[in-house]
Every structure is written in structure tokens, then in C-alpha cells.
N, CA, C and O atoms as a GROMACS GRO file, in nm:
protein
  300
    1UNK      N    1  16.367   8.790  13.405
    1UNK     CA    2  16.359   8.919  13.338
    1UNK      C    3  16.402   8.902  13.192
    1UNK      O    4  16.505   8.842  13.163
    2UNK      N    5  16.322   8.956  13.101
    2UNK     CA    6  16.353   8.947  12.960
    2UNK      C    7  16.447   9.060  12.919
    2UNK      O    8  16.444   9.169  12.976
    3UNK      N    9  16.531   9.030  12.820
    3UNK     CA   10  16.621   9.132  12.768
    3UNK      C   11  16.547   9.224  12.672
    3UNK      O   12  16.444   9.188  12.617
    4UNK      N   13  16.602   9.344  12.653
    4UNK     CA   14  16.546   9.438  12.557
    4UNK      C   15  16.463   9.546  12.623
    4UNK      O   16  16.452   9.553  12.745
    5UNK      N   17  16.406   9.628  12.539
    5UNK     CA   18  16.321   9.738  12.585
    5UNK      C   19  16.175   9.702  12.564
    5UNK      O   20  16.143   9.626  12.472
    6UNK      N   21  16.089   9.755  12.646
    6UNK     CA   22  15.945   9.737  12.629
    6UNK      C   23  15.887   9.871  12.586
    6UNK      O   24  15.897   9.970  12.657
    7UNK      N   25  15.825   9.872  12.468
    7UNK     CA   26  15.766   9.993  12.411
    7UNK      C   27  15.614   9.975  12.410
    7UNK      O   28  15.564   9.874  12.362
    8UNK      N   29  15.543  10.073  12.462
    8UNK     CA   30  15.396  10.068  12.460
    8UNK      C   31  15.344  10.131  12.332
    8UNK      O   32  15.397  10.231  12.284
    9UNK      N   33  15.240  10.070  12.278
    9UNK     CA   34  15.181  10.123  12.156
    9UNK      C   35  15.044  10.061  12.134
    9UNK      O   36  14.980  10.015  12.228
   10UNK      N   37  15.001  10.061  12.010
   10UNK     CA   38  14.872  10.002  11.977
   10UNK      C   39  14.878   9.939  11.838
   10UNK      O   40  14.961   9.976  11.755
   11UNK      N   41  14.789   9.843  11.817
   11UNK     CA   42  14.776   9.776  11.688
   11UNK      C   43  14.632   9.792  11.644
   11UNK      O   44  14.539   9.776  11.723
   12UNK      N   45  14.612   9.825  11.516
   12UNK     CA   46  14.478   9.840  11.460
   12UNK      C   47  14.458   9.738  11.348
   12UNK      O   48  14.542   9.727  11.258
   13UNK      N   49  14.348   9.665  11.354
   13UNK     CA   50  14.311   9.571  11.248
   13UNK      C   51  14.160   9.568  11.240
   13UNK      O   52  14.091   9.567  11.343
   14UNK      N   53  14.108   9.567  11.120
   14UNK     CA   54  13.963   9.561  11.098
   14UNK      C   55  13.890   9.673  11.173
   14UNK      O   56  13.777   9.654  11.218
   15UNK      N   57  13.954   9.790  11.185
   15UNK     CA   58  13.891   9.904  11.250
   15UNK      C   59  13.893   9.899  11.402
   15UNK      O   60  13.836   9.986  11.468
   16UNK      N   61  13.957   9.798  11.459
   16UNK     CA   62  13.966   9.784  11.605
   16UNK      C   63  14.110   9.811  11.649
   16UNK      O   64  14.204   9.761  11.586
   17UNK      N   65  14.127   9.887  11.756
   17UNK     CA   66  14.260   9.919  11.808
   17UNK      C   67  14.273   9.865  11.949
   17UNK      O   68  14.184   9.883  12.033
   18UNK      N   69  14.385   9.798  11.975
   18UNK     CA   70  14.412   9.745  12.109
   18UNK      C   71  14.553   9.786  12.152
   18UNK      O   72  14.642   9.796  12.068
   19UNK      N   73  14.572   9.810  12.281
   19UNK     CA   74  14.706   9.844  12.329
   19UNK      C   75  14.796   9.720  12.328
   19UNK      O   76  14.749   9.608  12.352
   20UNK      N   77  14.924   9.740  12.300
   20UNK     CA   78  15.020   9.629  12.302
   20UNK      C   79  15.150   9.675  12.367
   20UNK      O   80  15.182   9.794  12.370
   21UNK      N   81  15.223   9.580  12.418
   21UNK     CA   82  15.359   9.602  12.463
   21UNK      C   83  15.451   9.533  12.364
   21UNK      O   84  15.444   9.412  12.347
   22UNK      N   85  15.538   9.610  12.300
   22UNK     CA   86  15.630   9.557  12.201
   22UNK      C   87  15.767   9.543  12.265
   22UNK      O   88  15.827   9.642  12.308
   23UNK      N   89  15.818   9.421  12.271
   23UNK     CA   90  15.950   9.393  12.329
   23UNK      C   91  16.052   9.406  12.217
   23UNK      O   92  16.052   9.326  12.123
   24UNK      N   93  16.141   9.507  12.226
   24UNK     CA   94  16.247   9.528  12.128
   24UNK      C   95  16.368   9.443  12.169
   24UNK      O   96  16.422   9.460  12.278
   25UNK      N   97  16.408   9.352  12.080
   25UNK     CA   98  16.517   9.261  12.111
   25UNK      C   99  16.651   9.306  12.053
   25UNK      O  100  16.757   9.279  12.110
   26UNK      N  101  16.646   9.375  11.939
   26UNK     CA  102  16.771   9.409  11.872
   26UNK      C  103  16.755   9.540  11.797
   26UNK      O  104  16.654   9.565  11.731
   27UNK      N  105  16.858   9.625  11.807
   27UNK     CA  106  16.867   9.748  11.728
   27UNK      C  107  17.006   9.749  11.667
   27UNK      O  108  17.106   9.743  11.738
   28UNK      N  109  17.012   9.758  11.534
   28UNK     CA  110  17.139   9.754  11.462
   28UNK      C  111  17.150   9.878  11.374
   28UNK      O  112  17.056   9.912  11.303
   29UNK      N  113  17.265   9.945  11.380
   29UNK     CA  114  17.290  10.058  11.290
   29UNK      C  115  17.322  10.003  11.152
   29UNK      O  116  17.413   9.921  11.137
   30UNK      N  117  17.247  10.048  11.051
   30UNK     CA  118  17.270  10.008  10.912
   30UNK      C  119  17.272  10.133  10.826
   30UNK      O  120  17.168  10.196  10.805
   31UNK      N  121  17.388  10.170  10.776
   31UNK     CA  122  17.398  10.290  10.693
   31UNK      C  123  17.352  10.413  10.768
   31UNK      O  124  17.408  10.447  10.873
   32UNK      N  125  17.250  10.480  10.716
   32UNK     CA  126  17.199  10.602  10.778
   32UNK      C  127  17.078  10.576  10.867
   32UNK      O  128  17.014  10.670  10.914
   33UNK      N  129  17.046  10.450  10.891
   33UNK     CA  130  16.927  10.419  10.970
   33UNK      C  131  16.951  10.313  11.074
   33UNK      O  132  17.064  10.277  11.105
   34UNK      N  133  16.841  10.264  11.129
   34UNK     CA  134  16.844  10.160  11.232
   34UNK      C  135  16.751  10.047  11.191
   34UNK      O  136  16.641  10.071  11.142
   35UNK      N  137  16.796   9.924  11.211
   35UNK     CA  138  16.709   9.808  11.193
   35UNK      C  139  16.665   9.766  11.333
   35UNK      O  140  16.747   9.746  11.422
   36UNK      N  141  16.534   9.752  11.351
   36UNK     CA  142  16.476   9.719  11.481
   36UNK      C  143  16.400   9.588  11.470
   36UNK      O  144  16.316   9.572  11.381
   37UNK      N  145  16.428   9.494  11.561
   37UNK     CA  146  16.357   9.367  11.566
   37UNK      C  147  16.285   9.357  11.700
   37UNK      O  148  16.344   9.383  11.805
   38UNK      N  149  16.157   9.320  11.696
   38UNK     CA  150  16.082   9.308  11.819
   38UNK      C  151  15.965   9.212  11.804
   38UNK      O  152  15.941   9.155  11.698
   39UNK      N  153  15.892   9.198  11.913
   39UNK     CA  154  15.779   9.103  11.916
   39UNK      C  155  15.674   9.150  12.016
   39UNK      O  156  15.707   9.191  12.128
   40UNK      N  157  15.549   9.144  11.975
   40UNK     CA  158  15.435   9.164  12.064
   40UNK      C  159  15.363   9.030  12.073
   40UNK      O  160  15.330   8.970  11.971
   41UNK      N  161  15.339   8.985  12.195
   41UNK     CA  162  15.282   8.852  12.213
   41UNK      C  163  15.146   8.856  12.279
   41UNK      O  164  15.112   8.949  12.353
   42UNK      N  165  15.069   8.755  12.250
   42UNK     CA  166  14.942   8.727  12.317
   42UNK      C  167  14.839   8.839  12.301
   42UNK      O  168  14.778   8.882  12.398
   43UNK      N  169  14.821   8.884  12.177
   43UNK     CA  170  14.714   8.980  12.148
   43UNK      C  171  14.586   8.902  12.122
   43UNK      O  172  14.587   8.804  12.048
   44UNK      N  173  14.477   8.943  12.183
   44UNK     CA  174  14.348   8.878  12.166
   44UNK      C  175  14.296   8.907  12.025
   44UNK      O  176  14.260   9.021  11.994
   45UNK      N  177  14.292   8.805  11.940
   45UNK     CA  178  14.253   8.826  11.800
   45UNK      C  179  14.107   8.872  11.786
   45UNK      O  180  14.075   8.945  11.693
   46UNK      N  181  14.021   8.829  11.877
   46UNK     CA  182  13.880   8.871  11.866
   46UNK      C  183  13.865   9.019  11.898
   46UNK      O  184  13.776   9.084  11.843
   47UNK      N  185  13.949   9.074  11.986
   47UNK     CA  186  13.946   9.218  12.016
   47UNK      C  187  13.987   9.298  11.893
   47UNK      O  188  13.946   9.414  11.877
   48UNK      N  189  14.068   9.237  11.806
   48UNK     CA  190  14.110   9.303  11.682
   48UNK      C  191  14.013   9.278  11.567
   48UNK      O  192  14.034   9.326  11.456
   49UNK      N  193  13.907   9.202  11.592
   49UNK     CA  194  13.810   9.173  11.488
   49UNK      C  195  13.851   9.059  11.397
   49UNK      O  196  13.792   9.041  11.290
   50UNK      N  197  13.952   8.982  11.437
   50UNK     CA  198  13.997   8.867  11.358
   50UNK      C  199  13.922   8.745  11.410
   50UNK      O  200  13.950   8.695  11.519
   51UNK      N  201  13.827   8.699  11.332
   51UNK     CA  202  13.746   8.585  11.374
   51UNK      C  203  13.806   8.456  11.321
   51UNK      O  204  13.901   8.459  11.242
   52UNK      N  205  13.752   8.346  11.362
   52UNK     CA  206  13.803   8.216  11.320
   52UNK      C  207  13.791   8.199  11.170
   52UNK      O  208  13.695   8.244  11.107
   53UNK      N  209  13.889   8.134  11.114
   53UNK     CA  210  13.884   8.097  10.973
   53UNK      C  211  13.953   7.962  10.958
   53UNK      O  212  14.011   7.909  11.052
   54UNK      N  213  13.946   7.909  10.841
   54UNK     CA  214  14.000   7.776  10.816
   54UNK      C  215  14.146   7.767  10.860
   54UNK      O  216  14.229   7.847  10.818
   55UNK      N  217  14.176   7.670  10.945
   55UNK     CA  218  14.312   7.647  10.991
   55UNK      C  219  14.356   7.732  11.110
   55UNK      O  220  14.466   7.713  11.162
   56UNK      N  221  14.272   7.825  11.153
   56UNK     CA  222  14.309   7.911  11.265
   56UNK      C  223  14.269   7.846  11.396
   56UNK      O  224  14.155   7.805  11.414
   57UNK      N  225  14.365   7.837  11.486
   57UNK     CA  226  14.338   7.782  11.619
   57UNK      C  227  14.391   7.879  11.723
   57UNK      O  228  14.489   7.950  11.700
   58UNK      N  229  14.328   7.881  11.836
   58UNK     CA  230  14.375   7.965  11.945
   58UNK      C  231  14.321   8.106  11.939
   58UNK      O  232  14.277   8.155  11.835
   59UNK      N  233  14.325   8.169  12.054
   59UNK     CA  234  14.270   8.303  12.070
   59UNK      C  235  14.375   8.412  12.051
   59UNK      O  236  14.341   8.525  12.015
   60UNK      N  237  14.502   8.379  12.076
   60UNK     CA  238  14.606   8.481  12.076
   60UNK      C  239  14.681   8.490  11.944
   60UNK      O  240  14.698   8.391  11.872
   61UNK      N  241  14.725   8.613  11.914
   61UNK     CA  242  14.812   8.638  11.799
   61UNK      C  243  14.945   8.693  11.849
   61UNK      O  244  14.949   8.765  11.949
   62UNK      N  245  15.052   8.659  11.782
   62UNK     CA  246  15.183   8.716  11.809
   62UNK      C  247  15.226   8.794  11.686
   62UNK      O  248  15.200   8.753  11.573
   63UNK      N  249  15.292   8.908  11.708
   63UNK     CA  250  15.335   8.995  11.599
   63UNK      C  251  15.486   9.009  11.603
   63UNK      O  252  15.543   9.049  11.705
   64UNK      N  253  15.552   8.976  11.492
   64UNK     CA  254  15.696   8.994  11.479
   64UNK      C  255  15.719   9.123  11.401
   64UNK      O  256  15.651   9.149  11.302
   65UNK      N  257  15.816   9.203  11.446
   65UNK     CA  258  15.846   9.330  11.382
   65UNK      C  259  15.991   9.330  11.335
   65UNK      O  260  16.082   9.300  11.412
   66UNK      N  261  16.011   9.364  11.209
   66UNK     CA  262  16.144   9.388  11.154
   66UNK      C  263  16.130   9.516  11.074
   66UNK      O  264  16.078   9.515  10.962
   67UNK      N  265  16.176   9.627  11.131
   67UNK     CA  266  16.157   9.757  11.068
   67UNK      C  267  16.291   9.825  11.044
   67UNK      O  268  16.385   9.807  11.121
   68UNK      N  269  16.298   9.903  10.936
   68UNK     CA  270  16.416   9.983  10.908
   68UNK      C  271  16.374  10.129  10.925
   68UNK      O  272  16.285  10.176  10.854
   69UNK      N  273  16.438  10.199  11.017
   69UNK     CA  274  16.401  10.336  11.050
   69UNK      C  275  16.507  10.432  10.996
   69UNK      O  276  16.626  10.411  11.015
   70UNK      N  277  16.462  10.539  10.927
   70UNK     CA  278  16.553  10.641  10.878
   70UNK      C  279  16.505  10.777  10.930
   70UNK      O  280  16.386  10.798  10.950
   71UNK      N  281  16.598  10.869  10.951
   71UNK     CA  282  16.558  11.002  10.999
   71UNK      C  283  16.472  11.073  10.896
   71UNK      O  284  16.493  11.059  10.775
   72UNK      N  285  16.375  11.148  10.943
   72UNK     CA  286  16.290  11.226  10.854
   72UNK      C  287  16.371  11.344  10.799
   72UNK      O  288  16.454  11.402  10.869
   73UNK      N  289  16.345  11.377  10.674
   73UNK     CA  290  16.412  11.493  10.617
   73UNK      C  291  16.328  11.617  10.646
   73UNK      O  292  16.206  11.613  10.630
   74UNK      N  293  16.390  11.726  10.688
   74UNK     CA  294  16.315  11.848  10.716
   74UNK      C  295  16.244  11.899  10.592
   74UNK      O  296  16.296  11.890  10.480
   75UNK      N  297  16.128  11.950  10.612
   75UNK     CA  298  16.062  12.007  10.495
   75UNK      C  299  15.918  12.006  10.508
   75UNK      O  300  15.848  12.051  10.417
   0.00000   0.00000   0.00000
């Protein structure tokens, strides 16, 4: 069993959207917000419209996420 939370979502590239499971590994309180680190693995690059290019090998893409989240201000 992997540690962290699993968040369902989607990724869009080149006008193509695919569902992904994002594994959140770390959430840290920083000032007035949160820093979130996660990873989505084994996304089919051809489903996203990413075709082969120089130096690219393999069918799968992995996505690393490092985001800083702040509360929205009312208005």
C-alpha cells in the first residue's frame, strides 16, 4: 500500500483530456497556504496527443506536481 492520498482528476494536453489518479505525498503548511507535492504515473502520451519526437522513448508519461495553494479571497 502506498502512502498519501489518491485524488482523481484529469490532464489536458493538445486538446485531449484523460483521467488521472494523482498520488499526494506531502502537504506542508507555509504561511497562509499549503504546499502540495504529488505524482501521476503511467499516462498514455498518445491519448494526450503527444507523439514521438527526437529523444522520446516509451509510451507512458509521469507528471510531478509541486503546487502552492492559497485560499481564494471573497469577491
